[in-house]
N, C-alpha and C positions, 0 to 999 in steps of 0.2 A: 419496452427495453431495447436498446440498440447494442447488439452484440456483434463484435468484429471477429472474434476467434473463440474456439472451444477446444481445449486440450482434454481428451477423454479420461486421462489418468495422470496424476502426479504423485510422487512419493515425498516431495520436499516442500510443498507450499502450505501444508497444514500439519503442524507438528503432531507426530504419532498417529496420523491418519492417512488413509488412501483416499484421494480426492479427485474430482474433476475440477478444471480451472476455466472460468469463463471471463473473457476480456470485454468490458464495455468500451464504447467509443465516445470520445469527447472528454476534455479535461479543462478546468478553469485556471490551471497553473501552466507556466511555460518554462519549467526548469531547463536551463540550457544543456545540462548533462543527461537529460532523459533520453533513453534509447528506444522508447516507444512512440516516436514522432508520428507514426501513422495513426495512433490513437489520440493524439493531442492537437495537431495542427489541422485546422478546418480544411485547408486545401488538400490535405492527405486523407482525412477521414471521409471527405466527399467521394473519394475513389473506392472506398471499401464496399465489398459485397456483404451486406449485413446478414447475419444468421437469424432466421425467424425463431421466435420463442418456442413454437411447436417443435422445431428441430432440436432445440436444446433439450426439451423435456423428453422427446423420443430417444435421444442418446442417453440421457440419465436413466430412463426406465430400463434400457437395455443393459446398463452398467450396474443396476441394482444387484446387490450381492457381491459385487467386486469393489465398489467404492462405498464409503460411508459419509462423504461430505462433498460439498461444493464450495469452492473459493471463488468469490466474485471480486475481480480486480479491474484495472483500467489502464489508461484513462482514470476518471474519477467516478466511481459508481453512484455516489450520492447525488450526482447531477441528473440521474435518471428519474423522471417524475413517478414512475410506477414501481420503484424498487421494492417498496414494502409489499405490494401485492404479489410481485414475483417471488420474493423470499417466502411469503406465506404458502405459495404453491409448492415450492421446494421443500418446506417443512412437511407438507402433506405426503411427500414421497418417503419421509422417514430419514432425511439426510440432515446432517449438521451443516451449518453455514458459517464460513469465515469471510469477513469483509476486509478488504484492503482499502484504506482511505487516507487522504491528505488532511482530514480534519477541518476542512474549511466550512462545513455545513453542520454545525452542532445541532441545529433544530431537527435535522433528518436523523442523526444518530440518536438523539433523545427519543424520538418517536419509535425508532426501531427497538431501542432498549425497553421502552415502555410496553411494547407489544411482545417482548421476549422472543425476538426473531433471530438474534445473533448468539452464536456460541463462542466465537473468537473474533477479535478485532486486531488488525495490524495497522498501526497509524504511523505514517512517515513523518519524522521531524526533520525539517530541512537544515536546521542549524540554529545558532543563537538568534534572539529576537532582532538584534541590530542588523543582521544580514538576511533576514527572512525574505524581504522583497527581492533582493538581488538573487538569491538562490532559487526562489520560486519563479522568477522571471516576470512577476506581476506585483501590483500592490496587494498586500495581504492584510486582512483584519487580524492582527495578532491576538486580540481579545477573543475572537472566535476560535483560534487555535488553542488558546489556554482553556477555554470552555470545554472544547472537545476532549482535551487531555484529562480534565477532571471527570468528565462523563465516563470516559473509558475506564479510568482507574476505579471509579466507584460503582460502575454498573456492568461492565463486561464480565461474563462468566470466566473468560480467560482472554489474555491479550498480550501484545508486545508493542513496544515503540522501537523504531529503527531509524538510523540515519545513514544515508548513502554518503560516504566520505569522498566527495567529488574533488577534483582539482580546485585549488585555492582554499579549501577548508584546512584550518590549522589546528594544532593541538589545543590552543587557547579557545578556538571556536567550539571544539567538542566539550571542553570543560565548562564553557559559558552556556552550553545547551542543557547541561545536567539539571540546573535549578528549575527549568521549565517542567520537568517530569519527576520532580521530587516525590518520593513515595511510590513510584512505579516498581513493579516486581520483576520486570524483564526488559532489557534494552540491548539492542544489537548494533554494532558498527558493521556496515556493509561495504565491501570493496567496490570501487568504481571500476567496472569492467564493461567494455563495449563489445557486444556479441558481433561475430562476423556477419557482414551483409546487413547491418543495422545502421540507420541514420539517426544521428542525434538531433534534438531540436535545434541546437546551434552546432553546426559541423566543426566550428573552430575548436570546440572542446575535445574533439576525438583524440588528438595527439598530445593533450596536456597531461603532465605527470601527476599522479595521485599517490597516496601512501601505498606501500606494498602490504601484503598480508602480514609479514613479519613486523613491520612498523606499526600496523594497526594492533597487532597482538601486544606490543609494548605499551601502546596507549591504553588498551583495555586494562592492563595490569595496574595503571595509574588510577583508573576510575571504577574498577569493579566492586570496590567496597561500598559504592553508592546503591548497588542493586543486588537483590537476592539471586538473580539469574540473568543470563545474557552471554555476550561474547562477540566473536568476529565471524562474519560470513564472507 
């Protein structure tokens, strides 16, 4: 596993749990609005000082009793060839595991579900199918995305879908995204926010206007009847 960062404790990344947060390096998408460019762009990831797995486990053992879960995010964790083996070791520590994914590798998700290694999955939905390539920054196999969505809905013990409502995404785009995740129990609209001192994959997007929290709240009111739970973050 190639880990770039480890946050020893987070209260917000796994609902109702205290968790550690591990960031994997490398991603197969190039979403222009992504603020984790150091985990995405090869020229940036090559500069990272990766964290050895043994250091990850050492930190987690020290946190036992204080945390009850590990969130694995990225980058795109399903690109890591030894993800299953790593999660198996995490489970042996007695920790829950939440996986953040873009859903581009359904065969990996299927194997993880089959092995009962995941407790919670958060899958990013970039937008409506017609705009997926544009918003992901690469050509995307939309059938693979749809496959992952169904796998998550039917196999994840708990899950959420979420869309970062980046600049250029419209109300119509959001409404046209909903049929992709029909039957989902939880959906979130996430505000586009650029943290200080963070570089976007495409710097030109940094100053582009996106919906405010209030505007997203109004949009959620229009679509919330489609989901039992969710909201605006």
